[in-house]
C-alpha positions as CSV (number, residue, x, y, z in Angstrom):
1,X,209.3,-95.9,67.1
2,X,211.0,-96.4,70.4
3,X,209.9,-98.4,73.5
4,X,208.2,-95.3,74.8
5,X,204.5,-95.3,74.7
6,X,203.7,-91.5,75.0
7,X,205.1,-88.0,75.1
8,X,204.2,-84.6,76.4
9,X,204.5,-81.4,74.4
10,X,204.0,-77.9,75.8
11,X,202.1,-75.3,74.0
12,X,200.8,-71.8,74.8
13,X,197.2,-72.7,75.3
14,X,197.3,-76.5,76.2
15,X,199.6,-79.4,76.8
16,X,199.6,-82.4,74.2
17,X,199.7,-85.9,75.7
18,X,200.6,-88.0,72.7
19,X,200.5,-91.8,72.3
20,X,202.9,-93.4,69.8
21,X,200.6,-96.2,68.9
22,X,197.3,-94.3,69.5
23,X,195.5,-95.4,66.4
24,X,195.7,-98.9,67.8
25,X,194.5,-98.2,71.2
26,X,190.8,-98.7,72.4
27,X,189.3,-95.4,73.1
28,X,185.6,-95.8,74.0
29,X,185.3,-92.3,75.2
30,X,187.0,-90.5,72.1
31,X,189.7,-88.8,74.1
32,X,192.2,-89.2,71.3
33,X,192.6,-86.8,68.4
34,X,194.6,-86.9,65.1
35,X,194.6,-88.7,61.8
36,X,198.2,-90.0,61.5
37,X,199.0,-93.5,60.6
38,X,200.1,-94.5,64.2
39,X,200.1,-91.4,66.5
40,X,197.1,-89.8,68.4
41,X,196.9,-87.3,71.1
42,X,194.8,-85.7,73.8
43,X,194.9,-81.9,74.2
44,X,194.7,-81.1,77.6
45,X,193.3,-77.5,77.9
46,X,191.9,-77.6,81.4
47,X,193.4,-79.3,84.6
48,X,190.1,-81.1,85.1
49,X,190.8,-83.8,82.6
50,X,193.9,-84.8,84.8
51,X,191.5,-86.3,87.3
52,X,189.4,-88.0,84.5
53,X,189.1,-91.8,84.9
54,X,188.8,-92.1,81.2
55,X,192.3,-90.5,80.9
56,X,193.7,-92.7,83.6
57,X,192.5,-95.8,81.8
58,X,193.9,-94.7,78.6
59,X,197.3,-94.1,80.1
60,X,197.2,-97.5,81.9
61,X,196.0,-99.3,78.5
62,X,198.8,-97.5,76.6
63,X,201.6,-98.3,79.0
64,X,200.9,-102.0,78.6
65,X,199.7,-102.3,75.0
66,X,202.9,-103.0,73.3
67,X,204.2,-105.0,76.0
68,X,201.6,-107.6,75.5
69,X,201.8,-107.6,71.8
């Protein structure tokens, strides 16, 4: 893994917002999907989620998670 905390992948039906250490992140609203050892993702199928406070909180937490470890 690099110093990056997330990635964006574009698909025909949705956009994936992936988190390199997603399995270690607190996710009280269960936005994260996946079963890999470390990586998890959020499938963004509608633009409404972009205004979600839950997604915003996840991004802020993920961006500082490894910095404090």
